[in-house]
C-alpha positions in Angstrom: 10.4 70.8 -26.0 8.4 72.3 -28.3 6.3 74.2 -25.8 7.0 75.6 -22.4 5.2 74.4 -19.7 2.5 76.8 -18.0 3.8 78.6 -15.2 7.6 78.3 -16.3 9.5 81.6 -17.2 11.2 81.3 -20.8 13.8 82.8 -19.8 14.8 79.6 -18.1 16.6 76.3 -20.2 13.5 73.3 -19.9 14.7 69.7 -21.2 12.5 67.0 -20.1 13.5 63.4 -21.1 12.3 62.3 -24.0 11.3 58.6 -23.3 8.0 58.9 -21.9 5.6 61.7 -22.6 4.5 63.7 -19.8 1.6 65.6 -21.1 -2.2 64.3 -22.3 -2.5 62.6 -25.4 -4.4 65.7 -26.8 -2.5 68.4 -25.1 0.2 70.6 -27.3 2.1 71.7 -23.8 3.9 69.3 -20.7 1.4 70.1 -17.7 4.0 68.2 -15.8 2.1 65.5 -14.9 3.2 62.7 -12.9 5.4 60.2 -14.7 3.4 56.7 -15.0 6.5 54.4 -14.4 5.6 50.6 -14.7 5.7 48.6 -11.3 8.9 46.6 -11.4 8.1 42.9 -11.8 10.1 39.8 -12.5 9.2 39.8 -16.2 11.9 36.7 -16.9 13.5 34.4 -15.0 17.4 34.6 -15.1 19.8 32.5 -17.1 20.7 29.3 -16.0 24.4 30.2 -15.2 23.0 32.4 -12.9 23.1 29.5 -10.1 26.6 29.8 -10.4 27.3 32.9 -8.9 26.1 31.2 -5.5 29.0 29.9 -3.3 28.5 26.8 -1.7 27.0 27.7 1.4 24.7 30.1 -0.8 23.4 26.9 -2.4 22.6 25.2 0.6 20.8 28.1 2.0 18.7 28.3 -1.3 18.0 24.7 -1.3 16.8 24.6 2.6 14.8 27.5 1.6 13.2 26.2 -1.5 12.9 22.9 0.1 14.8 20.9 -2.1 17.0 17.9 -0.5 20.3 18.7 0.1 22.8 17.3 2.7 26.7 18.6 4.2 27.8 16.2 1.6 25.9 17.5 -1.1 27.9 18.9 -4.2 27.4 22.2 -5.9 26.6 20.5 -9.0 24.0 18.1 -7.5 22.5 21.0 -5.7 22.2 23.2 -8.7 20.5 19.8 -11.2 18.2 19.5 -8.3 17.4 23.3 -7.6 16.8 23.1 -12.0 14.7 20.0 -11.3 12.6 21.2 -8.6 11.9 25.2 -8.9 10.5 27.4 -10.9 12.2 30.5 -12.4 10.3 32.8 -10.5 11.6 30.9 -7.6 15.3 30.6 -8.4 15.3 34.2 -9.6 14.0 35.5 -5.8 16.1 33.2 -4.0 19.3 34.1 -6.0 18.9 38.0 -5.5 17.6 37.8 -2.0 20.9 35.7 -1.6 23.1 38.0 -3.3 21.8 41.0 -1.6 22.2 39.7 2.0 26.1 38.3 0.9 28.9 40.1 2.7 31.9 41.7 1.4 34.3 44.2 2.2 34.5 45.9 -0.8 30.4 46.2 -1.3 27.7 48.2 0.2 26.4 46.6 3.2 24.5 43.7 2.7 20.4 44.0 2.4 18.5 41.4 4.5 14.7 40.6 3.8 12.9 40.6 7.5 9.4 38.6 7.2 7.0 39.2 9.5 6.2 37.1 12.3 
C-alpha cells in the first residue's frame, strides 16, 4: 500500500487485499470504507452434467418439486430428459443445489434444509 490510512500508526505493517479498492477514486489513501461486494446471484446455470450428481430418489424429488411427471417406475435417464425439456436453467440450478445441500453424508457437514414460511 502506498499510503497509510488515517489514524493508523506507521510502525505497524499494513496489507490491503489488492483486488478491490476501498478508497474513493479521488483520494490518495484508504479511508477504510466499507467494501462494496456484489450480491451473490445465480449468473449462469449449472452444466448439463450437474443432474448426474443426484441420486435416483433426489431426481424424483426434483421432478416432484418442479411438477415434472415422474413415477416410481421412471428410470433416471427418463427423469433427466424430462427435467431438461420442461425446466429452465435457473430452476434446475436452484433445485440441484437445494438437494445437494440437504443430502445426508456421514463424512460431511450436517445437511442444510431450507424452511418455507407457512
